N, C-alpha and C positions, 0 to 999 in steps of 0.2 A: 266379434263383439259379444260380450256376455249378455245373455238373455234374461236369466232369472236373478232375483235378488241374492240368492245363495251363491251363484256363480260370480256376481259382482263383488260380494263380500269376500269370497275366496281370493279374488284377484287383488283386492285392496290389502288384505291381511297377509297374502302370500302363504296361506295355510289351507289345509284340507279340513274345513269345518263343514258340518252338516253332511258328512259322508261317513261311511263305515271306517275308512282309514283314519279320518280325523277323530272319530269316536274312540278308537283304540288308543291313540295318543292322549286324548283327553282323560280316558280311564286310567292310563298309566300315570299321568300327572296327579289325578285324584288319589290314587294309592299312595304316591309319594307324599302328598299333602297330609293324608291321614296318618301315615307313619311318622312324619315330621312333627305333627301335632302331638301325638302320643309321646314321642321322645322329648319334646319340649315340656310337656306336663311332668314327665319323670324328672327332668333336671330341675324344674321349679319345685317339685316336692323335696328333692334332696337339698336344694338351697334353703328352703324353709326349715328343714330339720337342722341344717348347719347353723342357721341364724338363731333358732331356739336354743340349740346346744351352747352356742357362744354366750347367749344372754343368761342361761341358767347354770352352766357348769364351768365356764372359764372365768376365773377370778380376775378382777381388775389388777393392773400393775401397781405395785407398791415399791417403796424404796428398798425394802428388804427382799422382795421377790419381783424383779422387773419383768421377768418372763413367766408365762403360765407354765404349769407342770406339763411335761411331755404326755402324760397319761390323759390329760384333758384335751390335748390337741390331736392325738392320734385318730380318733373318730372323724375329726374335721378333715384331716389329710386324706383318709380313706374315702370320705365322701367327695372331696374335691377331685380325686383321681377318677372316681366313678363318673362324676359329671363330665370330665374331659373325655372319657371313653364313650359316653353317650353322645356327646357333641360330635366326636369324630365319626361315629356311626351315622349320625344324622347328616353330616356333610357328605359322607360316601353315598348315601341314598339320594341326596339332592343332586349329586354329580353323576349318577347313572346315565348312560346315553339314552336319549329318547328313541322311540321306534319311528324314526322319520324317513329312513331310506326306503324306496320302493322295493328293493331287493329283500330287505328285512321283512317288510310288510307281507310280501308275497310268500316268503318262507313260513312266517308265523300263521298266515291264513291257511296255507296248504296243510301244514302239520296239525293245526288246531289250536284254539285258544284255551282249551281246558288245562293244558299243562302250565301255560303262562298264568292262568287264573289260580292254579294251585300254589305256585310260587308266591304270588301276590297275597293270597289268602293267608298263607303261613306267615309271611312277613308282617302283615297287619296284626295277626293274632299274637305274634311274639311281642310286638311293640305295645299292644294293649295290655298284655300280661305284665310286661315290665313296668308300665306306667301305673296300673292298678296295684301291683305289688308294692311299689315304692310309696304310693299315696296312702296305703293302709298301715305303714310302719309308724308306730307312735313316737319312737325316739331314734336318734342318729346311731347310737351304739347297737341298735337292733337290726340295722340294715345288713342283710346277708350279701356282702360285696361279691364274694366268690360266685354265688348263684346268679347274681345280676350280670357279672362279667361273662359267665357261661352263656346266658341268654343273648348277650351282645355278640359273642362269637358265633352263636347259632344264626343270628340275623345276618352277620357278614358272610357266613357260609351260604345262606339262602340267596343272598345277592349275587355271590360268585356263581352259584349253580344256575341262577336265572340268566345271568349274562352269558354263560357258556351255552345254555339252551338256545338263546336267541341267536348266537353266533353260528351254531352248527345245525339248527333246524332247517 
């Protein structure tokens, strides 16, 4: 029978809360939440730029020209592709496996949390840089899509390296 309130709560929730192992999983979720928040802010910034671009630069349809010029739509297409790439990266981050198995926890604890912290620190830093960079862009045609896609590839590589580290530690 559970004696302390923490033990009773652990039993009810079937989770390791208020323990070092539970804290590691909680911190892992916190990192994912922060990265997801930054990536969400980045997509919101691009969508806002797309909306302003449409309002300012895409002429309304007329009988003579029912479709807008391709040059006016190209930045919108590039922006939408970037939004999809950011959303795919965010989904990958949300889908990373949790550090929930005792074997994984024991390996990470034995090897040390410093390496795991470095992966997470870099991932959060990259997400913040992406978000801040996109929020600072004044117009859709000034978004450096190639640089942002490179940053997203870097984030995916960090996630892959982090996953390999957890598996072989």
